[in-house]
C-alpha positions in Angstrom: -0.4 0.1 -0.1 1.0 3.6 -0.6 2.1 5.9 1.9 -1.7 8.0 1.2 -3.7 4.4 1.6 -1.9 4.6 5.3 -2.5 8.3 5.8 -6.6 7.8 4.5 -6.9 4.8 7.2 -8.9 2.9 4.7 -9.1 -0.1 6.6 -6.4 -2.3 5.3 -7.6 -1.5 2.0 -5.8 0.3 -1.0 -7.8 3.3 -2.6 -7.3 0.9 -6.1 -9.6 -2.1 -4.3 -12.0 0.6 -3.1 -12.4 2.1 -6.7 -12.6 -1.1 -8.1 -15.9 -2.3 -6.5 -19.4 -1.9 -8.1 -22.5 -2.5 -7.2 -25.2 -5.0 -9.3 -28.0 -6.8 -9.2 -26.5 -10.3 -9.8 -23.2 -10.3 -8.1 -20.5 -13.2 -8.3 -21.5 -14.1 -4.8 -24.9 -15.5 -5.8 -24.7 -15.0 -9.7 -28.1 -15.8 -10.6 -31.2 -13.7 -9.8 -35.1 -15.5 -10.7 -37.6 -13.4 -11.3 -41.5 -14.5 -11.8 -43.0 -13.2 -14.9 -47.0 -13.6 -16.3 -46.2 -17.2 -17.9 -42.9 -18.1 -16.3 -39.7 -17.4 -15.5 -36.8 -14.9 -16.5 -33.5 -15.7 -15.2 -30.6 -13.5 -15.1 -26.8 -15.0 -14.6 -23.7 -13.5 -14.5 -21.6 -15.2 -17.6 -19.0 -12.5 -18.7 -16.6 -14.0 -20.8 -18.5 -17.3 -21.5 -19.2 -17.0 -25.4 -22.6 -18.4 -26.6 -21.2 -21.9 -28.3 -19.7 -22.2 -24.8 -22.6 -22.2 -22.8 -25.5 -25.3 -22.2 -28.3 -24.5 -20.4 -31.4 -26.8 -19.0 -33.7 -28.0 -16.8 -33.2 -31.3 -14.9 -35.9 -32.6 -12.8 -34.8 -36.0 -11.0 -36.8 -37.9 -8.4 -36.1 -36.6 -5.1 -35.3 -33.0 -5.6 -38.1 -30.7 -4.8 -38.6 -29.2 -7.8 -37.1 -28.9 -11.0 -33.4 -27.5 -11.5 -32.1 -25.0 -14.1 -28.8 -25.5 -14.7 -25.8 -23.3 -16.6 -22.4 -24.4 -17.5 -20.2 -23.2 -19.9 -16.2 -22.7 -20.4 -14.4 -20.2 -22.7 -11.0 -20.1 -23.4 -8.7 -17.5 -25.0 -5.2 -19.4 -25.8 -4.0 -15.9 -26.9 -4.0 -14.3 -23.8 -4.5 -17.6 -21.4 -7.5 -16.4 -20.0 -10.2 -19.3 -19.2 -13.3 -18.4 -17.5 -16.3 -20.9 -16.6 -19.4 -20.9 -14.8 -21.5 -23.7 -13.0 -24.7 -22.3 -11.7 -28.2 -24.4 -10.6 -31.1 -22.7 -9.4 -34.4 -24.3 -8.3 -37.2 -23.4 -10.1 -40.4 -23.7 -8.1 -43.6 -24.3 -10.5 -46.8 -26.8 -11.3 -47.4 -27.3 -14.8 -44.8 -28.0 -17.8 -41.9 -26.1 -19.4 -43.3 -24.9 -22.8 -40.4 -23.4 -24.2 -37.1 -22.0 -22.8 -34.9 -19.6 -24.6 -31.7 -17.3 -23.8 -29.6 -14.6 -24.8 -26.5 -13.0 -24.0 -26.4 -9.4 -23.4 -23.7 -7.6 -21.3 -22.1 -9.6 -20.0 -25.4 -11.4 -18.7 -27.2 -14.6 -19.7 -31.1 -13.6 -19.6 -33.4 -17.0 -19.8 -36.4 -16.9 -20.8 -39.0 -20.2 -19.3 -42.3 -20.3 -20.6 -44.7 -22.3 -18.5 -47.5 -24.1 -19.5 -49.7 -23.3 -16.6 -52.2 -26.6 -15.3 -55.8 -26.0 -15.8 -58.2 -25.0 -13.3 -60.6 -27.7 -13.9 -63.4 -28.3 -10.7 -63.7 -31.7 -10.2 -65.6 -33.6 -7.3 -65.0 -36.8 -6.0 -67.5 -39.0 -3.8 -66.4 -40.6 -0.5 -67.7 -43.9 -0.6 -68.3 -45.8 2.9 -65.6 -48.3 3.5 -67.5 -51.5 5.5 -65.1 -53.7 7.4 -65.7 -56.3 5.0 -64.5 -53.9 2.1 -61.1 -53.8 0.5 -60.1 -50.2 -0.3 -59.7 -49.7 -4.3 -56.9 -46.7 -5.6 
């Protein structure tokens, strides 16, 4: 640190470190933000340095998981400058119904994913219970 940093008593941080901070809703500490929209979800995630052809996005619904998971992965390498950037994110999506479609775009270092959910029809149904005598077997 410089004498100026010591003089300003910056709590052990240099001016360069303090000036390098930035604020945005999608941060490296939690790089995925899920928004609920009318027909599904819009998911925004940090994909800075990841090329379109290196990005894979899928929804996985496995037995034992309470909700489907959105999986976002990608690795881009630039040999010329010896640079490698990769992401590996997952987010739970709480919905009922089926995924009707999913698209994404890359914009300003962010992957913006649109997930359209086919809403389950609200059908009115009536089910009558049958009294079980001790001799009756249960029917399921």
